[in-house]
ROKE-876814 format. One record per residue (C-alpha): residue number from 0; residue in three letters; chain; x, z, y. Coordinates in Angstrom, 3 decimals, m for minus. Layout:
num: NUM	residuo: ALA	cadena: A	X: X	Z: Z	Y: Y
...
//
This chain:
num: 0	residuo: SER	cadena: A	X: m80.377	Z: 27.302	Y: 44.145
num: 1	residuo: GLN	cadena: A	X: m80.065	Z: 24.607	Y: 42.381
num: 2	residuo: ALA	cadena: A	X: m77.571	Z: 22.979	Y: 43.966
num: 3	residuo: GLU	cadena: A	X: m75.093	Z: 25.994	Y: 43.805
num: 4	residuo: SER	cadena: A	X: m75.705	Z: 25.972	Y: 40.207
num: 5	residuo: SER	cadena: A	X: m74.987	Z: 22.235	Y: 39.954
num: 6	residuo: ASN	cadena: A	X: m72.296	Z: 22.639	Y: 42.001
num: 7	residuo: SER	cadena: A	X: m70.919	Z: 25.511	Y: 39.746
num: 8	residuo: SER	cadena: A	X: m71.141	Z: 23.854	Y: 36.491
num: 9	residuo: LEU	cadena: A	X: m69.137	Z: 20.989	Y: 38.110
num: 10	residuo: GLN	cadena: A	X: m66.547	Z: 23.611	Y: 39.115
num: 11	residuo: GLN	cadena: A	X: m66.606	Z: 24.921	Y: 35.876
num: 12	residuo: GLN	cadena: A	X: m66.182	Z: 21.563	Y: 34.313
num: 13	residuo: LEU	cadena: A	X: m63.220	Z: 20.476	Y: 36.878
num: 14	residuo: GLU	cadena: A	X: m61.174	Z: 23.824	Y: 35.950
num: 15	residuo: GLU	cadena: A	X: m61.880	Z: 22.966	Y: 32.238
num: 16	residuo: THR	cadena: A	X: m60.982	Z: 19.599	Y: 32.461
num: 17	residuo: ILE	cadena: A	X: m57.533	Z: 20.329	Y: 34.473
num: 18	residuo: ALA	cadena: A	X: m56.778	Z: 23.127	Y: 31.791
num: 19	residuo: THR	cadena: A	X: m57.199	Z: 20.437	Y: 29.531
num: 20	residuo: PHE	cadena: A	X: m54.568	Z: 18.237	Y: 31.265
num: 21	residuo: ARG	cadena: A	X: m52.356	Z: 21.392	Y: 31.736
num: 22	residuo: THR	cadena: A	X: m51.931	Z: 21.890	Y: 28.107
num: 23	residuo: LYS	cadena: A	X: m51.627	Z: 18.256	Y: 27.263
num: 24	residuo: ILE	cadena: A	X: m49.048	Z: 18.128	Y: 29.828
num: 25	residuo: ASP	cadena: A	X: m47.293	Z: 21.352	Y: 28.695
num: 26	residuo: ASP	cadena: A	X: m47.706	Z: 19.693	Y: 25.147
num: 27	residuo: VAL	cadena: A	X: m45.486	Z: 16.478	Y: 26.519
num: 28	residuo: ALA	cadena: A	X: m42.976	Z: 18.500	Y: 28.127
num: 29	residuo: GLN	cadena: A	X: m42.407	Z: 20.950	Y: 25.462
num: 30	residuo: GLY	cadena: A	X: m41.882	Z: 17.619	Y: 22.960
num: 31	residuo: THR	cadena: A	X: m39.848	Z: 16.182	Y: 25.460
num: 32	residuo: GLU	cadena: A	X: m37.599	Z: 18.899	Y: 25.409
num: 33	residuo: ASP	cadena: A	X: m37.659	Z: 19.360	Y: 21.537
num: 34	residuo: ALA	cadena: A	X: m36.855	Z: 15.295	Y: 21.811
num: 35	residuo: VAL	cadena: A	X: m33.722	Z: 15.837	Y: 24.387
num: 36	residuo: GLY	cadena: A	X: m32.487	Z: 18.794	Y: 22.054
num: 37	residuo: GLN	cadena: A	X: m32.238	Z: 16.881	Y: 19.099
num: 38	residuo: MET	cadena: A	X: m30.787	Z: 14.019	Y: 20.705
num: 39	residuo: ALA	cadena: A	X: m28.161	Z: 16.208	Y: 21.885
num: 40	residuo: ARG	cadena: A	X: m27.589	Z: 17.458	Y: 18.367
num: 41	residuo: MET	cadena: A	X: m27.682	Z: 13.509	Y: 17.507
num: 42	residuo: LYS	cadena: A	X: m24.875	Z: 12.743	Y: 19.848
num: 43	residuo: LYS	cadena: A	X: m22.915	Z: 15.713	Y: 18.783
num: 44	residuo: THR	cadena: A	X: m23.213	Z: 14.176	Y: 14.575
num: 45	residuo: LEU	cadena: A	X: m22.814	Z: 10.592	Y: 15.920
num: 46	residuo: ALA	cadena: A	X: m19.280	Z: 11.435	Y: 17.501
num: 47	residuo: SER	cadena: A	X: m18.286	Z: 13.721	Y: 14.365
num: 48	residuo: SER	cadena: A	X: m18.894	Z: 10.824	Y: 12.232
num: 49	residuo: ALA	cadena: A	X: m17.198	Z: 8.453	Y: 14.642
num: 50	residuo: ARG	cadena: A	X: m14.028	Z: 10.965	Y: 14.150
num: 51	residuo: ARG	cadena: A	X: m14.190	Z: 11.036	Y: 10.768
num: 52	residuo: VAL	cadena: A	X: m15.112	Z: 7.328	Y: 9.816
num: 53	residuo: ALA	cadena: A	X: m11.789	Z: 6.773	Y: 12.091
num: 54	residuo: VAL	cadena: A	X: m10.096	Z: 9.408	Y: 10.197
num: 55	residuo: LEU	cadena: A	X: m11.081	Z: 8.067	Y: 6.684
num: 56	residuo: GLU	cadena: A	X: m10.048	Z: 4.326	Y: 8.114
num: 57	residuo: ARG	cadena: A	X: m6.647	Z: 5.721	Y: 8.967
num: 58	residuo: GLU	cadena: A	X: m6.525	Z: 6.999	Y: 5.611
num: 59	residuo: ASN	cadena: A	X: m7.699	Z: 4.216	Y: 3.664
num: 60	residuo: LYS	cadena: A	X: m5.172	Z: 1.826	Y: 5.601
num: 61	residuo: GLU	cadena: A	X: m2.194	Z: 4.114	Y: 4.578
num: 62	residuo: LEU	cadena: A	X: m3.413	Z: 4.061	Y: 0.995
num: 63	residuo: HIS	cadena: A	X: m3.323	Z: 0.403	Y: 0.804
num: 64	residuo: ALA	cadena: A	X: 0.234	Z: 0.364	Y: 2.344
num: 65	residuo: ARG	cadena: A	X: 1.093	Z: 2.619	Y: 0.098
num: 66	residuo: ALA	cadena: A	X: m0.231	Z: 0.853	Y: m2.548
num: 67	residuo: ALA	cadena: A	X: 0.922	Z: m2.251	Y: m1.807
num: 68	residuo: ARG	cadena: A	X: 4.527	Z: m0.348	Y: m1.576
num: 69	residuo: LEU	cadena: A	X: 4.139	Z: 0.901	Y: m5.419
num: 70	residuo: ALA	cadena: A	X: 3.135	Z: m2.516	Y: m6.525
num: 71	residuo: ASP	cadena: A	X: 6.273	Z: m3.836	Y: m5.038
num: 72	residuo: ASN	cadena: A	X: 8.179	Z: m0.643	Y: m6.361
num: 73	residuo: LYS	cadena: A	X: 7.035	Z: m1.594	Y: m9.923
num: 74	residuo: ALA	cadena: A	X: 7.652	Z: m5.123	Y: m9.739
num: 75	residuo: LYS	cadena: A	X: 10.917	Z: m4.394	Y: m8.614
num: 76	residuo: LEU	cadena: A	X: 11.754	Z: m1.543	Y: m11.151
num: 77	residuo: GLU	cadena: A	X: 10.079	Z: m4.134	Y: m14.080
num: 78	residuo: GLY	cadena: A	X: 12.659	Z: m6.733	Y: m12.710
num: 79	residuo: LEU	cadena: A	X: 15.354	Z: m4.387	Y: m13.332
num: 80	residuo: CYS	cadena: A	X: 14.231	Z: m3.409	Y: m16.802
num: 81	residuo: ARG	cadena: A	X: 14.227	Z: m6.707	Y: m17.745
num: 82	residuo: GLU	cadena: A	X: 17.825	Z: m7.215	Y: m16.284
num: 83	residuo: LEU	cadena: A	X: 18.742	Z: m4.019	Y: m18.347
num: 84	residuo: GLN	cadena: A	X: 17.501	Z: m5.145	Y: m21.232
num: 85	residuo: GLU	cadena: A	X: 19.321	Z: m8.831	Y: m21.308
num: 86	residuo: ASP	cadena: A	X: 22.322	Z: m7.344	Y: m20.329
num: 87	residuo: ARG	cadena: A	X: 21.932	Z: m4.637	Y: m23.096
num: 88	residuo: ARG	cadena: A	X: 21.191	Z: m7.351	Y: m25.336
num: 89	residuo: ARG	cadena: A	X: 24.157	Z: m9.278	Y: m24.437
num: 90	residuo: ALA	cadena: A	X: 26.748	Z: m6.685	Y: m25.201
num: 91	residuo: LEU	cadena: A	X: 24.964	Z: m5.919	Y: m28.553
num: 92	residuo: ALA	cadena: A	X: 25.471	Z: m9.329	Y: m29.325
num: 93	residuo: ALA	cadena: A	X: 29.146	Z: m9.266	Y: m27.970
num: 94	residuo: ARG	cadena: A	X: 30.132	Z: m6.342	Y: m30.114
num: 95	residuo: LYS	cadena: A	X: 28.668	Z: m8.242	Y: m33.292
num: 96	residuo: HIS	cadena: A	X: 30.013	Z: m11.293	Y: m32.559
num: 97	residuo: GLY	cadena: A	X: 33.066	Z: m10.361	Y: m30.745
num: 98	residuo: PRO	cadena: A	X: 33.914	Z: m11.775	Y: m27.544
num: 99	residuo: ALA	cadena: A	X: 33.702	Z: m15.483	Y: m27.035
num: 100	residuo: PRO	cadena: A	X: 36.806	Z: m17.696	Y: m26.986
num: 101	residuo: PRO	cadena: A	X: 38.027	Z: m19.332	Y: m23.693
num: 102	residuo: LEU	cadena: A	X: 36.751	Z: m23.434	Y: m23.216
num: 103	residuo: GLY	cadena: A	X: 39.560	Z: m25.348	Y: m24.564
num: 104	residuo: GLY	cadena: A	X: 40.375	Z: m23.265	Y: m27.597
num: 105	residuo: ASP	cadena: A	X: 44.112	Z: m22.710	Y: m26.739
num: 106	residuo: ASP	cadena: A	X: 45.920	Z: m21.029	Y: m23.206
num: 107	residuo: ALA	cadena: A	X: 46.969	Z: m24.521	Y: m22.067
num: 108	residuo: THR	cadena: A	X: 45.035	Z: m26.057	Y: m19.571
num: 109	residuo: PRO	cadena: A	X: 44.956	Z: m30.322	Y: m19.911
num: 110	residuo: ASP	cadena: A	X: 47.693	Z: m30.461	Y: m16.962
num: 111	residuo: GLY	cadena: A	X: 50.076	Z: m28.382	Y: m19.852
num: 112	residuo: LYS	cadena: A	X: 50.124	Z: m25.147	Y: m17.406
num: 113	residuo: PRO	cadena: A	X: 49.519	Z: m21.982	Y: m19.180
num: 114	residuo: SER	cadena: A	X: 45.848	Z: m20.691	Y: m18.362
num: 115	residuo: ALA	cadena: A	X: 45.031	Z: m17.459	Y: m16.911
num: 116	residuo: SER	cadena: A	X: 43.683	Z: m14.942	Y: m19.165
num: 117	residuo: PRO	cadena: A	X: 39.848	Z: m14.855	Y: m19.698
num: 118	residuo: THR	cadena: A	X: 39.675	Z: m11.236	Y: m19.068
num: 119	residuo: SER	cadena: A	X: 41.603	Z: m11.137	Y: m15.678
num: 120	residuo: ASP	cadena: A	X: 38.146	Z: m11.355	Y: m13.723
num: 121	residuo: GLY	cadena: A	X: 37.326	Z: m7.472	Y: m14.859
num: 122	residuo: PRO	cadena: A	X: 38.327	Z: m4.847	Y: m17.131
num: 123	residuo: ALA	cadena: A	X: 39.803	Z: m5.583	Y: m20.743
num: 124	residuo: ASP	cadena: A	X: 36.632	Z: m4.080	Y: m22.280
num: 125	residuo: GLU	cadena: A	X: 33.869	Z: m6.354	Y: m20.895
num: 126	residuo: PRO	cadena: A	X: 32.514	Z: m8.627	Y: m23.264
num: 127	residuo: VAL	cadena: A	X: 33.967	Z: m12.148	Y: m21.426
num: 128	residuo: SER	cadena: A	X: 31.449	Z: m14.889	Y: m21.009
num: 129	residuo: PRO	cadena: A	X: 32.456	Z: m18.811	Y: m21.922
num: 130	residuo: HIS	cadena: A	X: 33.057	Z: m19.654	Y: m18.523
num: 131	residuo: GLY	cadena: A	X: 35.863	Z: m16.750	Y: m18.343
num: 132	residuo: ALA	cadena: A	X: 34.145	Z: m14.499	Y: m16.257
num: 133	residuo: SER	cadena: A	X: 33.311	Z: m11.015	Y: m17.945
num: 134	residuo: ASP	cadena: A	X: 29.617	Z: m10.914	Y: m18.730
num: 135	residuo: ALA	cadena: A	X: 29.326	Z: m8.030	Y: m16.365
num: 136	residuo: HIS	cadena: A	X: 29.980	Z: m10.282	Y: m13.533
num: 137	residuo: ALA	cadena: A	X: 28.189	Z: m13.416	Y: m14.910
num: 138	residuo: ASP	cadena: A	X: 24.624	Z: m14.637	Y: m13.319
num: 139	residuo: THR	cadena: A	X: 21.956	Z: m13.556	Y: m15.174
num: 140	residuo: GLY	cadena: A	X: 20.094	Z: m16.510	Y: m15.238
num: 141	residuo: SER	cadena: A	X: 17.153	Z: m15.109	Y: m13.075
num: 142	residuo: GLY	cadena: A	X: 17.949	Z: m16.739	Y: m9.551
num: 143	residuo: ALA	cadena: A	X: 18.883	Z: m13.202	Y: m8.193
num: 144	residuo: PRO	cadena: A	X: 22.211	Z: m11.799	Y: m8.664
num: 145	residuo: SER	cadena: A	X: 23.056	Z: m9.051	Y: m11.033
num: 146	residuo: ARG	cadena: A	X: 24.310	Z: m5.957	Y: m10.224
num: 147	residuo: ALA	cadena: A	X: 27.858	Z: m6.681	Y: m10.190
num: 148	residuo: HIS	cadena: A	X: 27.163	Z: m9.467	Y: m7.609
num: 149	residuo: ALA	cadena: A	X: 24.751	Z: m7.445	Y: m5.112
num: 150	residuo: SER	cadena: A	X: 27.389	Z: m6.909	Y: m2.236
num: 151	residuo: ASN	cadena: A	X: 27.185	Z: m4.853	Y: 1.230
num: 152	residuo: GLY	cadena: A	X: 24.503	Z: m2.602	Y: m0.644
num: 153	residuo: ALA	cadena: A	X: 21.922	Z: m5.078	Y: m0.853
num: 154	residuo: ALA	cadena: A	X: 18.841	Z: m3.836	Y: m2.838
num: 155	residuo: ILE	cadena: A	X: 18.685	Z: m5.813	Y: m6.568
num: 156	residuo: THR	cadena: A	X: 15.140	Z: m7.571	Y: m5.756
num: 157	residuo: GLY	cadena: A	X: 14.708	Z: m8.619	Y: m9.704
num: 158	residuo: GLY	cadena: A	X: 13.913	Z: m12.398	Y: m8.421
num: 159	residuo: ARG	cadena: A	X: 11.432	Z: m11.420	Y: m5.857
num: 160	residuo: GLU	cadena: A	X: 11.783	Z: m11.391	Y: m2.318
//
C-alpha cells in the first residue's frame, strides 16, 4: 500500500505539474494573441502615418513652389514699381523743365537737309529725350525693355529673367 500511496503522490504531483504548464502555456498564448493584436494596430497606425507623411510632403512641396512663385512675382512687381517711379520722375522733370531741345540746336542736319520733327516718333504730348525719341519709348537704363519696348505680349521682368 505504500507503493499505492507513493504512486498516488506521484500522480498528484504529475497532474499539478501538467496544470502549471497548461496555465503557463495559456498565459503565453494569451500574450501572443495580445502581441499579434497590438502588431496589427501598429501596422494600421504605420500605414495611416505613411499616408499622412506623403500628404504633408506633397503640401510642403506645393507651398515651397508657391512661395518661390510669390517671391518671383514680388521681385517683378518691385522692378515695375521702380520703373514706374522713374517714369513718373522723368515726366515730372520734363513738365518742370520743359522738353529737351533736339541735338544740334536747330532744325538742320550737318548736310543741310531739314531734320525730322523730334516728336515724330510718338504723340505730341509726350516728353522728348535728347535722342529724338519720346521718353515713353526711351530705354529705362535697367537693361530690361520698358513697357513701350515690350512686344508680342512679353511680360516685363524688371531686369530679371
